[in-house]
N, C-alpha and C positions, 0 to 999 in steps of 0.2 A: 690484533695485537700491535700492528704497526701504528695505529692511531693513538694508542695509549702511551707509547714510548715518547713521541714528540711532546705530548701534553705534560708528561712528567718532567721531561727535560726543560720545558718552558717554565713549569712551576719552580723547579730547582733554580733556574736562572733568575727568576723574579725574586725568589727568597734570598739568593746570594746578593742580588742588587740592593735589596732592602737592608741586608746586614751591612753591606759596604757603605751605604748612605748613613746608617746609624753609627758605624765606626768613624766615618768622617765627621759627623756631628760631635761625637765624643772627643775626637782629636781637637776640633775647633774650641770646644768648651775647655779643654785642658790648657790650650794656648791662652785663652782669655783669663783663666784662673791664674796662670803664671804671671801674666802681665799685671793683673790686679794685685797679686802678692808682691811683686816687685815695687809697685807704687806704694803699697802699704808699708813695706820695709823702708822705703825712702822717707816716708812721712814719720815713721817711728824714729829713724836716725835723726831727723830734724828736731823732733821733740826731745830726744836724749841730749842733743847739743844745747838746747834751750835750758833743760833742767840742770846740766852741768854749769852753764853760765849763771843760773839763779843760785846754785849752791855756792859758787865763788862769791857772788854778791852778798849773800846772807852771812857767809863767814867773815867778810870784810866789815859788815855792819855789826856783827857780834863783837869783833875786835874793837871797833870804835866805841861801842856802848860800854864794854868793860873798861876801857881806858877812861872814859868819862866818869864812870861810877867810882873807880879807884881814885882819880884826881879829886872828885868831889868829896869822897870820904876822907882823904888826906887833908883837904882844906878844912873840913869841919873838925877833924881831930886837932889840927893845928890851932884853929880858932878857939876851941874849948880848952886846949892846953894853955894858950896865952891868957885866957880868962882865969884859969885855975892858978897858974904860977905868977902871973903879973896882973892882978886885978885892977890896980890903980894906974897903970901905964897907958 
């Protein structure tokens, strides 16, 4: 019986060491995932800033386009009115 006790203790010790190694590996994986997540969040924030910038540009272009369309429409209406009311002038 004295021989089996140390064998069992050695087995338990080796099992505990394996569990400890696995827990360390899991902890390292978690740290790696957190770093990866932080990098991804940083990239997403950069993309969000770019999209905000693009939205501002598109809004400015829309404003210019509508201004051009209104100006052109008023010019055409004015020209047609001139032709209608003052055809010989």
